[in-house]
N, C-alpha and C positions, 0 to 999 in steps of 0.2 A: 292531891295527893297530901297527907296530912305529914308526910316526909318534910314539907317545906315552912316555911316560916307561915305563922296567921297573919293572915293582912287587919290592918285595921279594924276594932269592931263595927265603928261608926264613919259617917262622912256627912261632910254638912249639907243641908236641907236647903229647898230653895229660898228660906228667912235665914238662913245660916243655922239653923238649929239643928243640932247630931239626931241623925235617923239611922237604922240600922244597916251596915254596907251588905250588899248582897255577893261581894267577894267573900266575906266571912260565911255567910251561909253554904255557896259553894265547897268552901274550904271545910266547913264543918263536915258537910254531906261525904266527904272525901272525892270529889271529884276533880277531874283535872282541871289547871287553872285556863279561865277564860270559856270554861264548857258551855256556860250562857251568859258569863261577862264580858267576852270579847268584845269590843268596840265593833269589829267589823260586821256582826251580828245585828248593828244597829237596834238592839231591843233596849226599851226605854227601862227605868228602875222596875216600875210596876209588873212589868212582864216579865221580866228576871225573877223576879220574888215569888210571881205566879207560876213560874215554869219550875222554881226549887222547889216551891210547896205541894204542889202536883207532882215531884219527881219520888223518885227511890232510892234510898241509901246503897248503894253496890254490897258495901259490907253483909247489909242486913238482908237483901234478898239473897246473894250466896249461901248465907246462912239457913234462910227459910226452902229453898231449894233442895239442899244437901239432906235437911230434916223429912221433907216430903219423900226423897228420893230413900231415904233410910226405913221410913216408913211403909212404901210400898213396896222395896224390897220383905220386909218383914211379912206384910200381909199375903205376896205371893209365895210364899213356902209355909202357910199354915197347913194343917193337915185337913183334907178334905179337895185339895188342889186348887178351889176355884178363891179364896182367901176370905176376906171381909167384905167385899165391894159392894 
């Protein structure tokens, strides 16, 4: 969650060059610490970043679902009984 301190944005790469930290991406998405970066999962960094890149930001998903539910409620109450389906 964003209520915790941000992790470092980079980490040393295989040749000591800085590279994006998967923990930062996890934090920026608002996911719990270790959601994909927990060492017990034994996911390589590339798999962690792929999972995060293919994932959904929970706050955005919640907003989208609320919007869709509100739109559905509006169409169900339109005159004519059937709505705009």
